[in-house]
C-alpha positions in Angstrom: -43.4 6.7 -9.2 -44.5 5.9 -5.7 -42.6 3.9 -3.3 -43.5 2.7 0.2 -41.1 3.1 3.1 -40.8 1.3 6.5 -41.3 -2.3 7.2 -45.0 -1.9 7.9 -45.6 -0.5 4.5 -43.6 -3.1 2.7 -46.5 -5.6 2.8 -48.7 -3.2 0.9 -46.4 -2.9 -2.1 -47.5 -4.9 -5.2 -46.5 -8.5 -4.9 -45.1 -8.8 -8.4 -42.7 -5.8 -8.2 -39.0 -6.2 -7.4 -39.6 -3.5 -4.8 -42.1 -5.8 -3.0 -41.0 -7.9 0.0 -41.8 -11.2 1.7 -42.9 -13.0 -1.1 -13.6 -35.0 12.9 -10.6 -35.8 10.7 -7.8 -38.4 11.0 -5.2 -36.4 9.2 -4.6 -33.3 7.1 -7.3 -32.6 4.5 -6.0 -32.1 1.0 -8.2 -30.0 -1.3 -7.8 -30.8 -5.0 -8.8 -28.3 -7.5 -10.8 -29.5 -10.5 -9.5 -27.8 -13.5 -12.4 -26.4 -15.6 -12.5 -26.7 -19.3 -11.8 -23.4 -21.1 -15.1 -22.5 -22.6 -15.2 -20.0 -25.4 -17.0 -16.8 -24.2 -20.3 -16.2 -26.0 -21.2 -12.5 -26.1 -24.6 -11.1 -26.7 -25.2 -10.6 -30.5 -24.5 -7.1 -31.5 -27.5 -4.9 -32.2 -27.8 -3.6 -35.8 -27.4 0.0 -34.5 -23.8 -0.6 -33.5 -21.2 0.9 -35.8 -18.5 -1.2 -37.6 -15.9 0.4 -35.4 -17.6 -0.6 -32.2 -18.1 -4.1 -33.4 -14.4 -4.4 -34.2 -13.6 -2.9 -30.7 -15.9 -5.4 -29.0 -14.3 -8.3 -31.0 -10.9 -7.1 -29.8 -12.1 -7.0 -26.2 -13.6 -10.5 -26.6 -10.2 -11.7 -27.8 -8.6 -10.1 -24.8 -11.0 -11.9 -22.5 -10.2 -15.2 -24.1 -6.5 -14.6 -23.6 -7.1 -13.8 -19.9 -9.3 -16.9 -19.5 -6.3 -18.9 -20.8 -4.1 -17.2 -18.3 -6.5 -18.0 -15.4 -6.6 -21.7 -16.5 -2.8 -21.8 -16.5 -2.7 -20.1 -13.1 -5.1 -22.8 -11.7 -2.7 -25.5 -12.9 0.3 -23.7 -11.3 -1.6 -23.3 -8.0 -2.4 -27.0 -7.9 1.3 -27.8 -8.7 2.5 -25.6 -5.9 0.0 -27.1 -3.5 1.1 -30.6 -4.3 4.8 -29.6 -4.0 4.2 -28.4 -0.5 2.2 -31.5 0.7 5.3 -33.6 1.7 6.5 -30.7 3.9 3.1 -30.5 5.6 3.1 -34.2 6.2 6.6 -33.9 7.8 5.3 -31.2 10.1 2.3 -33.4 11.2 4.6 -36.4 11.8 7.0 -34.3 13.9 4.1 -33.1 16.1 2.9 -36.7 16.5 6.4 -37.7 17.5 6.7 -34.9 20.0 3.3 -35.7 21.6 4.4 -39.4 21.9 7.7 -38.6 23.5 6.2 -35.8 25.6 9.2 -33.5 25.0 10.7 -31.3 22.4 14.4 -31.9 22.0 16.7 -29.1 20.7 17.4 -31.1 17.5 13.7 -31.6 16.8 13.0 -27.9 17.6 15.6 -26.8 15.0 14.2 -29.3 12.4 10.6 -28.2 13.1 11.4 -24.6 12.8 13.1 -25.3 9.4 10.0 -27.1 8.2 7.7 -24.2 9.2 9.9 -21.7 7.4 9.6 -23.8 4.3 5.9 -24.2 4.7 5.5 -20.4 5.1 7.5 -19.9 1.9 5.4 -22.4 0.0 2.2 -20.8 1.3 3.4 -17.3 0.2 4.1 -18.6 -3.3 0.7 -20.2 -3.6 -1.0 -17.1 -2.3 0.8 -15.0 -4.9 -0.4 -17.3 -7.7 -3.9 -17.0 -6.3 -3.7 -13.2 -6.3 -2.4 -13.3 -9.9 -5.4 -15.4 -11.0 -7.8 -13.2 -9.1 -6.3 -10.1 -10.8 -7.0 -11.6 -14.2 -10.6 -12.5 -13.2 -11.2 -8.9 -12.0 -9.8 -7.6 -15.3 -12.3 -9.9 -17.2 -15.2 -8.6 -15.1 -14.1 -5.0 -15.8 -13.9 -5.6 -19.6 -17.3 -7.4 -19.7 -18.9 -4.5 -17.8 -17.3 -2.0 -20.2 -18.7 -4.0 -23.2 -22.2 -3.9 -21.6 -22.0 -0.2 -21.1 -20.8 0.4 -24.6 -23.7 -1.6 -26.0 -26.1 0.2 -23.7 -24.9 3.7 -24.7 -25.2 2.7 -28.3 -28.9 2.1 -28.1 -29.0 -1.6 -27.1 -31.8 -1.4 -24.5 -31.5 -4.0 -21.8 -34.7 -5.8 -20.8 -34.6 -7.9 -17.7 -37.6 -9.8 -16.3 -38.2 -9.5 -12.6 -37.2 -13.0 -11.8 -34.0 -12.6 -13.8 -33.2 -9.3 -12.1 -33.4 -10.9 -8.7 -31.2 -13.8 -9.8 -28.7 -11.4 -11.3 -28.5 -9.3 -8.1 -28.0 -12.5 -6.1 -25.3 -13.8 -8.5 -23.6 -10.4 -8.4 -23.4 -10.6 -4.6 -22.2 -14.2 -4.5 -19.4 -13.5 -7.1 -18.3 -10.2 -5.6 -14.5 -10.4 -5.3 -13.1 -11.6 -1.9 -10.3 -9.3 -0.8 -7.1 -11.2 0.0 -4.4 -9.0 1.4 -0.9 -9.6 2.6 -0.3 -10.3 6.4 -0.8 -7.0 8.3 -2.3 -5.2 5.3 -5.4 -3.1 6.1 -8.6 -3.8 4.1 -9.1 -1.1 1.5 -12.1 1.3 1.1 -15.3 -0.4 -0.1 -14.2 -3.7 1.3 -17.2 -5.0 3.3 -18.2 -2.3 5.8 -15.2 0.0 5.1 -16.6 3.2 3.7 -15.3 5.0 0.6 -12.9 7.9 0.9 -14.5 11.3 1.1 -13.3 12.3 -2.3 -14.2 9.0 -4.0 -16.5 9.1 -7.0 -18.3 6.0 -8.2 -17.7 5.1 -11.9 -20.2 4.6 -14.7 -21.7 1.2 -14.3 -21.2 1.0 -10.5 -24.1 0.0 -8.3 -25.0 2.5 -5.6 -27.7 3.2 -3.0 -29.5 6.4 -4.1 -31.8 8.5 -2.0 -34.8 9.0 -4.3 -37.7 11.4 -3.7 -41.0 10.4 -5.2 -43.7 12.7 -6.6 -45.4 12.5 -3.2 -42.2 13.9 -1.5 -41.5 10.6 0.2 -37.8 9.5 0.2 -36.4 6.0 -0.1 -33.0 4.5 -0.6 -33.1 2.5 -3.9 -30.6 0.4 -5.8 -29.3 2.3 -8.8 -26.6 2.2 -11.5 -24.3 5.2 -12.0 -24.6 6.7 -15.5 -22.1 9.5 -15.0 -20.5 11.8 -12.4 -20.0 15.5 -12.9 -17.0 16.7 -10.8 -17.8 20.3 -11.5 -21.3 20.2 -9.9 -20.5 17.1 -7.6 -23.6 15.5 -8.9 -24.4 12.0 -10.1 -26.7 10.9 -12.9 -28.0 7.5 -11.8 -30.6 5.1 -13.2 -33.1 3.0 -11.1 -32.1 -0.7 -11.4 -35.8 -1.6 -11.3 -36.7 -2.6 -14.9 -40.3 -1.4 -14.4 -39.1 2.1 -13.5 -35.8 2.7 -15.3 -36.0 6.3 -14.2 -32.9 8.5 -14.4 -32.2 11.2 -11.8 -29.5 13.7 -11.0 -28.5 13.6 -7.3 -25.9 15.2 -5.1 -23.0 13.2 -3.6 -24.7 13.0 -0.2 -27.7 11.2 -1.8 -25.5 8.5 -3.3 -23.6 5.8 -1.3 -21.3 3.4 -3.2 -21.8 -0.2 -2.5 -19.0 -2.6 -1.4 -16.8 -3.6 -4.4 -15.2 -6.5 -2.4 -16.2 -8.9 0.3 -14.4 -9.0 3.6 -13.1 -12.3 4.9 -14.3 -12.9 8.5 -11.3 -15.1 9.2 -8.7 -12.5 8.4 -10.5 -9.1 8.4 -13.4 -9.2 10.9 -12.8 -5.5 11.5 -14.1 -4.9 7.9 -17.5 -6.2 8.8 -20.6 -4.8 10.6 -21.1 -6.4 13.9 -24.0 -7.5 16.1 -26.1 -4.5 17.1 -24.9 -2.2 14.4 -27.6 -0.1 12.7 -27.4 -0.5 8.9 -29.3 0.1 5.7 -29.8 -3.2 3.8 -31.8 -4.4 0.8 -34.9 -6.2 1.9 -34.8 -9.6 0.2 -36.6 -9.8 -3.2 -36.7 -6.0 -3.5 -34.5 -3.3 -4.7 -35.0 -0.9 -1.8 -32.8 -0.4 1.3 -34.5 -0.3 4.7 -33.2 0.4 8.2 -32.2 -2.7 10.2 -30.0 -4.0 13.0 -27.3 -6.7 12.5 -28.2 -9.8 14.4 -25.1 -11.7 13.3 -22.2 -11.1 11.0 -21.0 -13.6 8.3 -19.1 -16.5 9.9 -17.3 -17.4 6.6 -16.5 -15.6 3.4 -19.5 -17.1 1.7 -22.0 -16.4 4.5 -24.5 -13.5 4.6 -25.5 -11.1 7.4 -28.6 -11.8 9.4 -30.6 -8.5 9.6 -33.5 -7.5 11.8 -35.6 -5.1 9.8 -37.7 -2.5 11.6 -41.4 -3.6 11.7 -43.9 -2.0 14.1 -46.3 -4.9 13.6 -44.0 -7.0 15.9 -44.0 -6.5 19.7 -40.2 -5.8 19.8 -40.4 -3.6 16.7 -38.4 -5.9 14.5 -39.3 -8.6 12.0 -37.6 -12.1 12.2 -34.0 -12.0 10.9 -33.4 -12.2 7.1 -30.2 -13.0 5.3 -28.6 -10.2 3.3 -25.3 -10.5 1.3 -22.4 -8.2 2.1 -22.9 -6.5 -1.2 -26.2 -5.0 -0.1 -25.5 -3.9 3.5 -24.2 -0.3 4.1 -23.9 2.0 7.0 -27.1 3.7 8.1 -27.7 7.2 7.0 -30.6 9.3 8.2 -32.9 10.9 5.6 -33.0 14.6 5.7 -36.3 16.4 5.1 -34.7 19.5 3.7 -35.1 19.6 -0.1 -32.1 20.1 -2.4 
């Protein structure tokens, strides 16, 4: 399986392959959550090769998912109730500030009253934040269970077939729905949150997406997007599978040839230190491909839903870089030099 490397060679890759490239407010704003209807989860029909025991296990997991979806729906109602309950206190704070501005002074009595209102507002915010964390915890559990179901079906002979367009859409959706880390005040972002690297002893789990340094038959090496099949702690080697549907090649690689991808997005408003910054050298997936290429960060995400702007190396341009392209946090990792020494 041959792969091109370097921005200049990207254009020569077949156009149809996933590897190929280029193809002002008058008052406080109240956000109201629209409560979604609880939709029954529809799982992929079980293949005939699955055993009765596995079908029963999957049915049990599906029931667990439904219960957790109900819990999430209940949490959304509680979050909205808590938000509405705190609105009068926020209105009072705004009114006090308007009064102070009109009078041009802050009297001792108003200072005490304002401090009391802020203490209450902080308490209300902490309660709302905890409810949000609880809802997110249930959502993360649902994601984990669904991924485990997928892996069970896959290991039981249910071969996944994903068209190129669907694969690109799936990768984009996975990046957009990557959990946003919300920590307590003063809490440090954990490993694999945004640009925070994994601990040295961390081992990716089966089903995790990673960047894998693959050596083709021509001896050329490229970082590709792959899925972990297993990890052997005795040999410190991974078995991974190329995410590219056309390739689906499995390979055994040492730890240094596998880099775990971020499992959480960093929030620029609260954890800017967990992001790569302008001028940082990174490896990033070139849009509409499943290969990582060397680039430089032009700009970091401004909000939790924004992407990086990456300048990919390209010798065909005078300054050596192609125009900036947007890449999600999920697919931007620290740059790691390729080593010519064979394992």
